N, C-alpha and C positions, 0 to 999 in steps of 0.2 A: 696469351696476349694481355690476361686484365692484370697483369702484375707491371706491362709495360706504362699499362695506360695510365695506371694510379703515379708512376715513377713520374710519369709528364705532366701528371694533373698537379703534382704533391710540385715541384720546382713551377710550373704557372701559379701558383699558388702563395709559397718564396716570396718570389719575385714581384706577385702583387700588394703584398700583406713593403714587401720593401717599398715600394713606390708611397702605397700611403702616405708609412711612417716618414718621409724624405719631407716629402710634398705639406704633408702638417705644420713640421717642425720649421719650411716655408715659410708657412700663414704667420706666425705664430710672430714674425717681427713690430711692431710696433705701427700701424698705419691712420693716419691723421683721419675722421673719417667728418667728421664737419668741428669748428672751433666760430662762439663767442665769445669777443667781434666774429668776419666771417674772414674774409683775403679779401684786399683793399678795398673793404667800405667805410662804409663812413659814417661817420655814430657822431651825438648828439649830447649835452652830459657835459659836466666834468670829472664825475665815477661812472667809473662801464664792468662792467659784470664783468665776463672770464671763464665760457667754462670747453677747454678741449674731451673731447672721443673719441676714443680708442676702436679697430677693433679687435682691440684683445684686455688683459686683465697685468694692471702696470705694477710698476713695486712706489706707491702715492711716499711713502718714504726714502726715497734714490731720484726724486723726479723731479722738477724743476721748471717754472718760469721763469720770466726773465720780460723789463719796459724797457723797451730803446730807446730813446728819442731823439729825433733829427739833431743834433747839434755831440750827437757819440754818446751818452752815456748811457750808460743801463743799469732797473734798478732790480737786483730779489724780491717779486712780490711771495710774501706768507701765503703758503696753498690751503682751501677748508679743508679736514679730515675724514671727510662728511659725505665724499664725491663719489665716490661706488669704482667699483672693479674698476673698471672701466674709461677713467671722466679726471680730471685736474681742473678742478674748481680752486682761480682766488677770484678781486679788485681791485681794481688802477683806482685810486683815488688822487683827484686834486691835479686834474690834467686840461693842459690848458690847449686850446685853440693848436694845430697843428700835427707833423703822420709820427705814427708810432711805428715800430715792431713787437710783436711777441717773437719767446724765443724762445722754443722751449725742447727740453731732453726728460726723456720719457727709460727708463727700462722693462724694459718687457718680462713676459709670465715665461721665455722666450733665456732668458739675460743675458740678453744683447741692449745696448743706449743705441739710443734712435734718436731722430735731432731735426729742426724745420724750426721759420718765421714766417708767422703772420704780419705784412703790414696793412699795417687800416692812418687815416684820419680822421681828429678828431676839429669839431668844429666849433 
């Protein structure tokens, strides 16, 4: 009886470990947790500090931020090298009043690329 229960216990333990390992991979995709400027924010000034924080470690060397303007053009923004393992930081300078969007693309620690956009307005 003990051997039969031990086998059942080991099978359950194996399924539990398998489930945990797959769920941790699902959570490894980069999800944007906070941003400056935040989505749909209105900011003042021509120079804007940019900070994006994600839920996992990202590869800053293979990640990008572009600034898109209302006329359809976009510009790559240089990334700060000391941002931290889960952040991208940059600065947009010389902005004129209007609507913009940050277009980001990051490589997460699980090897998957994630991208998104953050619209904002400069007044």
